SEVOVEX-55461 format. One line per field, with one value per residue (C-alpha): x, y, z. Coordinates in Angstrom, 2 decimals. Example, Ala and Ser with C-alpha at 12.3 -4.5 7.8 and 13.67 -1.06 7.14 Angstrom:
BEGIN
east <- c(12.30	13.67)
north <- c(-4.50	-1.06)
up <- c(7.80	7.14)
***
This chain:
BEGIN
east <- c(48.46	45.05	42.01	41.88	39.20	39.23	40.48	36.87	34.84	36.21	36.96	33.34	32.12	34.56	33.26	29.69	30.59	32.34	29.65	26.87	28.91	30.04	26.45	25.28	23.20	23.38	21.08	19.82	22.37	24.32	27.63	29.94	32.73	34.79	34.36	37.21	35.96	37.76	38.60	40.91	44.57	43.65	45.90	43.27	45.20	48.42	46.70	45.44	48.84	50.45	47.99	49.02	52.69	52.71	52.33	49.30	46.85	46.77	48.48	48.19	46.70	42.98	40.46	42.27	39.89	36.90	35.19	34.68	37.42	36.32	39.64	39.65	42.85	43.48	46.31	48.22	51.78	52.00	51.63	49.48	46.34	43.16	40.39	36.82	36.54	39.72	38.86	41.72	44.49	46.96	48.82	52.25	53.59	51.67	52.54	50.29	47.58	47.76	47.60	44.61	42.75	43.39	42.31	39.15	38.30	38.72	36.65	33.55	34.21	36.32	39.79	38.88	38.00	34.47	33.14	30.98	29.34	30.11	32.75	36.02	36.59	40.24	41.51	45.09	46.69	49.77	51.64	51.81	48.06	45.28	41.94	40.06	37.46	37.74	36.12	38.20	35.78	36.39	37.57	35.03	35.57	34.02	35.07	34.49	37.49	37.80	34.54	33.15	29.57	28.99	27.25	30.30	30.16	26.61	27.35	30.31	28.28	25.43	27.89	29.41	25.99	25.09	27.78	28.05	24.29	24.10	24.18	26.63	29.28	32.03	33.24	36.96	36.94	40.37	41.40	44.84	46.38	47.16	43.43	40.95	39.24	35.96	35.76	36.50	34.29	34.77	33.57	30.60	29.24	29.94	27.98	24.98	24.57	26.02	24.93	25.68	29.24	28.83	30.37	32.89	36.67	38.80	42.17	44.56	47.16	50.10	51.12	54.71	53.61	52.30	54.03	57.00	55.96	52.44	50.98	47.67	48.07	44.71	42.93	44.63	43.94	40.28	40.13	39.57	36.56	36.14	34.80	33.24	35.82	38.59	41.33	44.40	47.34	49.37	52.35	52.34	55.09	55.58	55.16	58.97	59.17	56.57	58.33	61.60	59.99	60.72	59.94	56.76	58.49	61.05	58.19	56.46	59.74	60.09	56.51	57.26	60.39	58.40	55.87	58.54	60.75	58.09	57.68	53.95	53.20	55.80	53.52	50.85	53.13	51.73	48.25	49.45	50.62	49.46	49.96	47.82	45.17	45.14	44.63	41.92	40.05	40.42	38.97	36.16	35.24	35.27	32.92	30.74	30.52	29.73	26.94	25.50	25.75	22.30	20.60	22.72	21.76	18.02	18.29	20.13	17.49	14.64	16.43	16.88	13.20	12.09	14.25	13.39	10.23	11.76	14.94	13.08	12.55	16.20	17.91	18.06	17.80	19.34	18.86	19.36	17.17	14.51	12.11	12.23	11.75	8.69	7.17	7.88	6.37	3.15	2.86	3.51	0.91	-1.64	-1.03	-1.30	-4.72	-5.95	-4.71	-6.33	-9.68	-9.56	-8.85	-11.79	-14.32	-13.18	-11.83	-11.53	-7.75	-5.23	-7.83	-6.42	-7.58	-5.73	-7.63	-10.15	-8.73	-9.69	-13.33	-14.35	-13.00	-14.72	-17.99	-17.65	-17.09	-20.23	-22.61	-21.32	-19.01	-20.92	-24.43	-22.94	-21.33	-24.70	-26.53	-23.90	-24.34	-28.09	-28.78	-28.65	-32.30	-32.09	-30.16	-32.53	-35.61	-33.92	-33.15	-36.74	-38.05	-35.77	-36.71	-40.46	-40.10	-37.87	-40.29	-43.22	-41.18	-43.20	-46.40	-47.66	-48.13	-51.31	-50.02	-46.84	-44.64	-43.28	-40.18	-39.09	-39.39	-37.33	-34.65	-34.19	-34.25	-31.61	-29.38	-29.61	-28.97	-25.79	-24.49	-24.46	-21.48	-18.92	-19.64	-19.88	-16.41	-15.09	-16.49	-14.74	-11.46	-11.67	-12.34	-9.43	-7.10	-8.14	-7.80	-4.24	-3.42	-4.79	-2.61	0.48	-0.34	-0.76	2.54	4.43	4.64	6.55	9.36	11.80	11.65	11.80	11.41	8.37	6.83	7.46	6.04	2.98	2.18	2.68	0.54	-2.39	-2.30	-2.27	-5.27	-7.15	-6.43	-7.79	-10.97	-11.20	-11.86	-14.54	-16.21	-16.33	-17.73	-20.42	-21.35	-21.52	-23.76	-26.05	-26.29	-26.93	-29.66	-31.35	-31.06	-32.46	-35.95	-37.65	-40.11	-42.98	-45.03	-42.68	-44.65	-42.76	-43.19	-45.82	-47.29	-49.50	-52.22	-50.04	-48.36	-50.41	-49.55	-45.87	-46.15	-44.91	-47.25	-45.67	-46.10	-42.37	-41.15	-40.07	-36.50	-34.55	-33.01	-32.82	-34.46	-37.70	-41.04	-42.31	-39.40	-39.92	-43.58	-42.69	-40.05	-42.59	-45.08	-42.34	-41.61	-45.19	-45.12	-41.57	-40.06	-37.14	-34.16	-30.51	-28.44	-24.98	-23.07	-19.52	-17.13	-16.99	-15.34	-17.40	-15.18	-15.96	-13.76	-11.45	-13.39	-16.47	-14.82	-12.77	-13.27	-14.60	-15.17	-18.62	-20.41	-22.87	-26.02	-27.64	-31.22	-33.79	-35.19	-32.42	-28.73	-27.87	-24.60	-23.55	-20.60	-19.43	-20.51	-22.44	-25.12	-26.12	-25.50	-27.12	-25.65	-28.04	-30.54	-30.86	-33.89	-32.97	-35.73	-34.31	-30.72	-28.08	-24.35	-21.55	-17.79	-15.57	-11.84	-9.78	-7.94	-4.27	-3.15	-5.79	-5.01	-8.67	-11.02	-14.18	-17.71	-20.60	-24.31	-26.60	-30.29	-31.64	-33.99	-31.05	-31.95	-29.41	-28.71	-26.85	-26.88	-25.99	-24.30	-25.81	-23.83	-21.94	-18.60	-17.96	-14.43	-13.04	-9.50	-9.52	-11.27	-12.59	-14.40	-15.89	-17.15	-18.60	-20.46	-21.79	-23.10	-24.83	-26.44	-27.65	-29.43	-31.09	-32.32	-29.78	-28.22	-25.24	-25.60	-25.05	-22.65	-24.89	-23.57	-25.39	-26.32	-29.28	-27.50	-26.31	-29.29	-31.89	-34.74	-37.37	-36.21	-37.53	-40.59	-42.47	-46.18	-48.29	-48.94	-45.19	-44.52	-47.02	-45.47	-41.95	-43.15	-44.90	-41.82	-39.61	-41.61	-41.74	-37.98	-37.53	-39.54	-37.92	-34.32	-35.07	-35.96	-32.80	-30.59	-32.08	-31.41	-27.83	-27.04	-28.13	-26.46	-23.09	-21.75	-23.08	-21.40	-18.07	-18.17	-18.95	-16.69	-13.76	-13.46	-14.81	-13.06	-9.75	-10.20	-10.86	-7.84	-5.54	-6.78	-6.83	-4.51	-1.86	0.45	0.41	1.21	4.14	5.55	5.33	6.83	10.38	12.81	11.76	15.29	15.43	11.82	12.59	15.92	16.15	16.68	20.02	18.20	16.44	19.65	21.43	18.56	18.64	22.42	22.26	19.47	21.31	24.54	22.72	20.96	24.17	26.04	23.34	23.36	27.17	27.09	24.56	26.74	29.87	28.04	26.71	30.24	31.77	32.78	33.01	36.82	36.78	37.26	34.72	35.51	32.66	31.73	33.27	30.86	29.29	31.31	30.39	30.05	28.23	31.10	29.81	26.41	28.12	30.34	27.37)
north <- c(-26.22	-26.58	-28.15	-28.46	-26.24	-23.62	-21.05	-21.13	-21.51	-19.10	-16.26	-16.58	-15.96	-13.05	-11.56	-11.85	-10.20	-7.33	-6.88	-6.57	-4.52	-2.02	-1.17	-1.06	-4.23	-7.42	-9.15	-11.12	-13.85	-15.47	-16.09	-18.84	-17.54	-18.44	-16.43	-16.43	-16.27	-16.44	-14.58	-11.58	-12.46	-15.98	-15.58	-14.98	-12.16	-14.15	-17.08	-14.75	-13.11	-16.53	-17.31	-14.15	-14.32	-10.60	-8.38	-6.27	-6.42	-3.86	-4.95	-3.85	-4.62	-4.96	-5.03	-4.28	-5.66	-3.33	-3.82	-7.01	-7.42	-9.37	-10.73	-12.20	-14.13	-14.58	-16.64	-14.35	-13.98	-10.32	-9.40	-6.39	-5.47	-3.52	-2.02	-1.78	1.74	2.78	1.61	1.65	2.04	-0.86	-1.23	-2.82	-1.88	-3.90	-1.35	1.00	-1.68	-1.78	2.02	2.10	-0.54	1.51	4.77	3.23	1.65	4.98	6.77	4.79	3.84	6.70	6.30	5.12	1.42	1.74	-1.05	-1.17	-3.99	-2.22	-4.40	-3.40	-5.24	-6.14	-8.27	-9.61	-10.97	-13.13	-16.17	-17.46	-17.85	-20.21	-18.84	-18.16	-15.71	-15.09	-12.66	-11.47	-10.62	-8.70	-10.87	-11.75	-9.71	-9.37	-5.89	-2.50	-0.15	3.39	4.76	1.28	0.82	-1.27	-3.93	-4.41	-8.19	-8.40	-6.05	-8.16	-11.34	-9.92	-8.86	-12.35	-13.95	-11.75	-13.60	-17.12	-17.80	-18.01	-21.60	-20.57	-19.48	-21.84	-21.15	-21.17	-21.45	-20.31	-21.31	-20.92	-24.16	-22.58	-22.10	-24.73	-25.90	-26.58	-22.82	-21.74	-18.81	-19.64	-23.25	-22.19	-19.66	-21.99	-24.78	-22.44	-21.85	-25.16	-27.85	-30.70	-29.45	-29.44	-25.97	-25.73	-26.25	-26.11	-24.31	-24.60	-21.80	-21.12	-24.80	-23.64	-21.74	-24.76	-25.70	-28.03	-31.65	-30.97	-31.12	-30.96	-34.35	-35.69	-32.56	-32.57	-36.30	-35.43	-37.73	-35.09	-32.85	-34.10	-32.05	-33.54	-31.85	-32.15	-29.70	-28.31	-26.96	-23.92	-22.08	-18.34	-15.83	-14.62	-10.95	-10.76	-12.16	-9.65	-6.73	-7.94	-8.11	-11.82	-12.88	-14.91	-17.34	-18.01	-18.33	-20.92	-22.85	-22.70	-23.94	-26.89	-27.69	-27.47	-30.12	-32.44	-32.24	-32.32	-35.88	-35.41	-34.07	-35.55	-38.47	-36.01	-33.27	-33.61	-32.72	-29.70	-26.18	-23.17	-24.60	-27.64	-25.40	-23.27	-26.34	-27.69	-24.38	-24.25	-27.75	-27.05	-23.83	-25.72	-28.34	-25.65	-23.70	-26.89	-27.68	-24.17	-23.77	-25.26	-22.97	-20.04	-20.73	-20.83	-17.58	-15.91	-17.12	-15.79	-12.44	-12.33	-13.16	-10.42	-7.87	-9.12	-7.07	-3.82	-4.29	-5.14	-1.48	-0.67	-3.50	-1.62	1.80	4.71	7.94	10.24	8.36	10.89	8.05	6.78	10.28	10.88	7.57	8.21	11.71	10.39	7.60	9.95	12.52	9.80	8.21	11.61	12.19	8.74	9.25	12.70	11.39	8.42	10.65	12.90	10.31	7.55	4.12	0.66	0.37	2.00	3.37	5.67	4.38	6.97	10.16	11.73	13.24	14.27	13.77	12.53	15.71	17.90	16.03	16.78	20.47	20.54	18.74	19.33	22.34	24.63	24.12	24.69	27.96	29.08	28.46	30.27	33.62	34.18	33.89	37.42	37.69	40.96	42.79	41.50	42.82	46.15	46.37	45.45	48.13	50.80	49.70	49.97	53.42	54.69	53.44	55.27	58.42	61.10	59.12	56.43	53.35	51.32	48.36	46.32	47.77	45.51	47.66	46.90	43.16	43.46	45.59	43.10	40.06	41.56	42.37	38.77	37.38	39.49	37.74	34.47	35.66	35.06	31.35	30.75	32.24	30.27	27.06	27.70	28.43	25.13	23.20	24.99	24.03	20.38	20.35	21.70	19.11	16.41	17.67	17.52	13.98	12.86	14.45	12.36	9.59	11.99	12.25	10.51	13.63	16.71	19.25	17.41	17.23	20.92	21.99	19.72	21.03	24.64	24.34	22.53	24.77	27.87	26.54	25.78	29.33	30.74	28.69	29.93	33.47	32.33	30.15	32.97	35.31	32.76	32.24	35.99	36.10	33.53	35.74	38.81	36.92	36.18	39.87	41.04	39.69	38.67	36.02	36.21	33.88	30.97	27.86	27.40	31.01	31.25	34.70	36.59	33.95	31.36	33.61	32.33	28.76	29.58	30.27	27.58	25.74	27.41	30.91	31.52	33.22	30.91	30.13	31.47	30.23	26.45	26.49	27.98	27.24	25.77	23.34	22.60	21.81	19.67	18.01	17.40	15.95	13.63	12.63	11.55	9.52	8.13	6.40	8.08	7.89	7.42	10.21	9.34	7.05	7.39	7.96	11.34	12.52	14.37	16.99	17.17	18.69	16.37	17.17	15.60	12.50	13.79	13.42	10.12	8.61	7.25	5.80	8.45	7.98	11.06	10.61	13.06	13.43	12.78	12.45	9.30	7.87	4.40	2.79	1.15	0.38	-2.70	-0.20	-2.31	0.12	3.50	6.36	9.17	10.36	14.08	15.36	17.78	20.31	23.83	22.63	24.68	24.38	26.77	26.79	26.10	26.81	23.72	23.68	24.58	20.97	19.36	17.96	17.45	19.86	20.83	22.07	22.65	21.73	23.91	24.62	27.96	28.14	28.08	24.65	22.04	19.66	16.97	16.57	20.02	21.22	24.09	22.82	19.67	19.93	17.24	16.63	15.04	14.23	16.61	19.79	17.88	15.49	18.48	20.00	16.66	16.23	19.80	19.01	15.92	18.04	20.40	17.51	16.72	20.33	21.51	24.76	26.84	29.82	33.14	35.46	38.33	41.72	43.01	46.49	47.06	49.80	51.70	51.15	53.90	53.34	53.68	50.38	48.54	50.67	49.75	50.26	47.13	48.06	48.26	45.08	43.14	44.51	43.54	40.02	39.74	40.77	38.62	35.53	36.44	36.97	33.67	31.83	33.49	33.10	29.41	29.17	31.03	28.90	25.73	26.98	28.07	24.80	22.95	25.19	25.76	22.18	22.00	25.27	24.28	20.82	22.21	25.25	24.00	20.26	18.81	21.57	20.69	17.01	17.92	20.22	17.49	14.93	17.15	20.15	19.42	17.63	20.56	23.00	20.79	20.66	24.44	25.06	24.10	21.67	18.03	16.93	19.18	18.34	14.61	14.96	12.23	13.03	12.02	9.72	7.89	7.46	6.17	3.80	2.45	1.98	0.22	-2.04	-2.94	-3.57	-5.75	-7.61	-8.22	-9.21	-11.78	-13.08	-13.31	-15.15	-17.64	-18.09	-18.75	-21.15	-22.98	-23.37	-24.78	-28.40	-31.12	-31.04	-29.88	-32.69	-33.06	-34.65	-36.22	-34.73	-36.72	-38.84	-37.36	-37.47	-37.55	-33.85	-34.16	-32.22	-29.09	-29.36	-29.81	-26.79	-24.66)
up <- c(-15.27	-13.71	-15.26	-19.04	-20.53	-17.77	-20.27	-21.54	-18.37	-15.76	-18.23	-19.35	-15.81	-15.48	-18.73	-17.51	-14.20	-15.95	-18.58	-16.04	-13.55	-16.18	-17.16	-13.56	-13.91	-11.88	-14.40	-11.37	-12.05	-9.20	-10.95	-9.59	-7.34	-4.24	-1.02	1.54	5.15	8.47	11.65	11.81	11.26	10.15	7.10	4.40	2.73	2.74	1.01	-1.73	-2.15	-2.47	-5.28	-7.13	-6.22	-5.36	-2.28	-3.14	-0.18	2.66	5.87	9.49	12.88	13.57	10.73	7.46	4.80	5.23	1.86	-0.15	-2.79	-5.90	-7.18	-10.69	-11.50	-15.22	-16.73	-19.09	-20.39	-19.31	-15.62	-14.63	-12.68	-13.50	-11.33	-12.61	-11.14	-13.03	-16.53	-19.02	-16.43	-16.10	-12.79	-13.27	-9.82	-7.20	-4.51	-6.44	-6.42	-2.61	-2.38	-4.73	-2.64	0.52	-1.17	-2.66	0.72	2.53	-0.12	0.86	4.50	5.85	7.29	10.78	10.50	9.09	6.83	3.68	1.65	-1.68	-3.41	-5.09	-8.40	-9.14	-12.03	-11.99	-15.18	-14.58	-15.92	-12.33	-11.66	-12.52	-13.61	-10.38	-9.09	-5.34	-2.92	0.01	2.83	6.11	8.97	11.65	14.80	18.25	19.45	17.76	17.34	16.02	14.68	14.08	15.29	18.41	16.34	14.08	14.67	13.32	10.42	9.23	9.70	7.60	4.89	4.75	4.55	1.54	-0.44	1.00	1.20	-2.61	-3.88	-6.61	-4.07	-2.88	0.68	1.52	5.34	6.63	10.19	11.83	13.12	16.51	17.21	18.43	15.24	17.04	17.75	14.19	13.21	9.52	9.88	12.02	9.56	6.61	8.31	8.75	5.02	3.77	6.26	3.80	3.25	-0.55	-0.99	1.89	1.56	4.74	4.78	7.74	7.99	10.33	10.57	11.23	14.35	16.27	19.51	19.14	19.25	18.04	14.55	12.68	10.96	12.16	10.94	7.52	7.09	7.76	10.80	13.48	12.88	9.29	6.40	3.26	1.00	3.58	4.55	2.79	4.81	3.78	5.27	4.76	5.30	8.86	9.73	9.89	6.34	5.13	6.81	5.32	1.89	1.53	-2.04	-2.40	-4.75	-2.03	0.47	-1.75	-2.00	1.81	2.14	-0.16	1.86	5.14	4.08	2.58	5.69	8.45	9.78	10.33	6.86	4.47	3.49	2.32	0.97	-2.55	-1.19	0.82	0.00	-1.92	-5.47	-4.59	-3.00	-6.14	-8.34	-6.05	-6.09	-9.85	-10.10	-7.65	-9.42	-12.71	-11.28	-9.83	-13.08	-15.01	-12.50	-12.67	-16.45	-17.22	-14.70	-15.85	-19.46	-18.65	-16.68	-19.55	-22.01	-19.88	-19.60	-23.41	-23.96	-21.56	-23.42	-26.92	-27.33	-26.07	-28.09	-31.32	-32.20	-31.37	-33.31	-36.63	-35.03	-36.90	-34.90	-37.90	-40.38	-41.60	-42.47	-38.90	-37.53	-39.71	-38.70	-35.01	-35.23	-36.82	-34.25	-31.32	-32.43	-33.13	-29.71	-28.03	-29.65	-28.56	-24.98	-24.74	-25.97	-23.60	-20.61	-21.51	-22.66	-20.28	-21.17	-19.71	-20.03	-17.70	-15.28	-12.61	-9.21	-7.13	-7.97	-10.33	-13.50	-17.02	-17.97	-14.50	-12.89	-15.49	-14.89	-11.19	-11.95	-14.15	-11.81	-8.30	-8.11	-10.52	-9.00	-5.56	-6.70	-8.15	-4.89	-2.81	-4.54	-3.97	-0.28	1.14	2.14	4.09	1.37	-1.32	0.51	1.01	-2.73	-3.64	-1.27	-2.79	-6.34	-5.61	-4.07	-6.88	-9.54	-7.88	-7.29	-5.48	-5.88	-3.57	-5.67	-5.52	-7.58	-7.58	-10.36	-13.13	-13.48	-9.92	-10.63	-13.82	-12.16	-9.31	-11.63	-13.91	-10.96	-9.78	-13.28	-13.59	-10.44	-12.40	-14.47	-11.72	-11.07	-14.83	-15.39	-12.42	-13.90	-17.22	-15.41	-13.51	-16.73	-18.48	-15.62	-15.83	-19.64	-19.39	-16.70	-19.02	-21.89	-19.61	-18.51	-22.12	-23.20	-20.62	-23.23	-25.48	-22.90	-25.27	-27.48	-25.21	-28.05	-29.47	-26.02	-25.39	-28.77	-28.51	-25.04	-26.16	-29.32	-27.65	-24.55	-26.77	-28.67	-25.43	-24.22	-27.50	-27.09	-23.51	-24.73	-27.20	-24.59	-22.05	-24.69	-25.51	-21.85	-21.32	-24.39	-22.74	-19.66	-21.82	-23.71	-20.37	-19.49	-22.82	-22.30	-19.05	-20.20	-17.68	-19.91	-19.21	-18.36	-15.07	-13.94	-11.17	-11.99	-9.55	-9.39	-7.68	-5.12	-2.21	-3.16	-2.64	1.07	3.41	5.70	8.72	7.21	6.84	3.64	0.81	0.02	-2.91	-6.15	-6.13	-2.71	-4.05	-2.43	-5.66	-5.73	-2.03	-2.64	-5.65	-3.52	-0.75	-3.24	-4.49	-0.93	-0.45	-3.65	-3.46	-0.41	1.35	-1.05	-0.03	-1.59	-0.26	2.08	3.40	6.29	8.04	11.24	13.86	15.53	19.24	21.94	23.87	27.05	25.46	24.09	21.14	17.39	16.08	12.66	11.77	8.75	7.50	5.42	3.85	2.61	1.27	4.81	7.37	8.17	10.14	11.34	12.42	14.17	10.90	7.35	8.42	9.59	12.58	15.43	14.71	16.74	15.76	13.16	12.39	10.37	7.57	8.37	8.90	8.48	6.68	5.95	6.82	6.24	9.26	9.44	10.23	13.54	14.02	14.51	12.28	8.83	7.90	6.14	8.05	7.35	9.77	9.87	12.02	12.63	11.41	14.43	16.84	18.16	19.21	16.37	18.31	22.09	23.48	20.28	18.24	15.22	14.35	12.60	9.98	8.67	5.47	4.36	1.36	0.24	-2.76	-0.41	1.44	-1.84	-2.89	0.41	0.14	-3.33	-1.90	0.82	-1.93	-3.61	-0.26	0.04	2.66	1.46	2.53	4.80	3.05	4.84	5.92	6.84	9.86	8.72	11.01	12.96	9.89	7.56	7.19	9.60	6.87	5.32	8.33	9.05	5.86	5.70	5.17	1.53	0.76	2.73	0.61	-2.58	-1.42	-0.61	-3.98	-5.97	-3.71	-4.64	-8.35	-8.41	-6.59	-9.24	-12.25	-10.99	-10.46	-14.16	-15.22	-12.95	-14.40	-17.92	-17.16	-15.38	-18.50	-21.09	-19.39	-19.74	-23.32	-24.27	-22.72	-24.31	-27.77	-27.89	-25.86	-25.24	-28.50	-30.41	-28.71	-29.63	-33.27	-33.31	-31.98	-34.51	-37.59	-37.15	-34.52	-36.96	-39.40	-36.58	-35.48	-39.01	-39.30	-35.85	-36.81	-38.33	-38.05	-37.13	-34.08	-33.21	-33.11	-31.32	-28.68	-25.01	-23.50	-21.05	-23.89	-25.85	-22.73	-21.96	-25.49	-25.40	-22.04	-23.20	-26.40	-24.50	-22.01	-24.81	-26.77	-23.59	-22.85	-26.43	-26.40	-23.08	-24.48	-27.56	-25.47	-23.16	-26.22	-27.63	-24.44	-24.95	-22.34	-22.32	-18.69	-16.24	-13.43	-10.09	-8.09	-4.73	-1.83	0.24	3.40	6.62	10.29	11.08	14.40	15.98	14.24	15.92	19.29	18.68	17.73)
***
């Protein structure tokens, strides 16, 4: 029965389908199969039932097949059915098969005529079948019923195209004989995807229902509306026969009798009927599989090659082998150390282009965030002068002092130095946070061993936290060292002789901290010697009210002298240039509906900075961008505004009614403090990164390389430490199963002989009628 050699070919394809479906993999292979398409009630289900010789498909009015049914027919002495979703269960009663198809359909689509492209896999073993793989698809419809969507026609069409577009799919186009063939939905959609007719086989059903005196002889002889592979006629059971439970064997005998006795068909009876159709499909599928085997083999080989490298380590894998566990532990710890060092020191491989992390983030903390925090704490001019005044008076006591007292200078300087502790601690906290984030990122590669990952993260994090305490103690020691001795002989300290030099040209008092007059003068001297330098370029949004045109994005250029913005980065159309003189920064809360982060630039002399605006609000996408821009403004000499508490009403009146002598002394100490704090800030800015690097970061790297392994060994049993995660074990099993399935498939394909008989494709026919029908 059927084509010799099919017991090798079609079961091979079925095995491949099952192997890849059972592990949830398609393997990207289009396996040869036959798809049955046609309109509703065209007789598709009856044709399939005749193949099997059993009633097993759902019946009813309207759309009954609502999910694709992949039907694998396997020649076998015993008769039973199996579903892929019910592994291990054999269905002997085919009524139960029908009930299971209906239940599985309703489980996905609901019970009210909905459809789904998720297939049901059914395999039928029987002595009455030839090896075939068919797909029963929903019938094409025009009108939605029940809870079907209005575009049900397009949904079914799209579902059919998913299957029949593949070159490896043969198309069984079923059309009832009592319908005009030129209007056949099945032939139309088949012609769209198979214009040459290489994959399409025509089936004419319901020949017994044609009006008396008419027949489909011209169609079946391939004279009227010819197809390249021709047509095969079948006679299915009527609805009355189905309701009466007429035996399919009796129906097949009646079909045979119909063709032998009908005057229009008796001369072609041997080429008509379900058995002949079954043999033809078997032959065509054989041909098709033979044609696709070379391509299938090459695809399988490429899949094997792509898996080879990953599977290599799993081939001789023994999960409980202590040697393997020891080796894996050593490799994992070594890789963790390398990854940590690369993230801190930087490397050329696997560069993160999405955001800053590791060493780059720490560098930003050192050289942008920390200097900015230092500057923010020392800008309360009014309070500072009040403190200096009180210090001078308290040093003199009941006497009226004639000279500026050293003790007042030291008291004020020490108070300002103590304020440095907070930003230093904050800097260490930020670095600690980034170090811990880096450790977490590096332990991601240990995900295959959850306990190892957990222990590694815990041990290294604990060590970093221990170093945190020592680092903070050392930084506090640095501050205390600065407090212990005020070195007025420092080469950068101005002393009394240079006080006049520190006054600005406009007579205004000097700045403070990093904004000292000495630095300003040095900066101005550099400006005269060096041309205007670009400090930063980038996009910023200017927030302006909707009444005045709304917010707009411009290309900004910050130099040592001005802030300019242009229409775009080509810098051809300049919109405005703002000098940096007397400019300061202030924080601005972002609006209720705004997603951007905002900061403001304003003039300390209450002048308009842009058009009629006293301040311009600049917006960035993230707070990090805002901090970075602020740090750039710092380098240009534009400093943040210090929040000043207006205490004029509550302060003692004598603070503001100083005599000229006291006023000169306050100004003198103010300038001396300004100079000395600038020296201390410079020293702290230099020593802080060095201290953190030495005591925390380099120490952590050394710990990971030299001591982490010992800590892991002492933390618990190696077997539990190297226990695989369930996900890893599952991944390995799936990969090995896939690999062995592919190797087995290649082996079977290699063993297939040429005993199967191939039939050449019929010559082309005149199919112009299809173009006219379309």
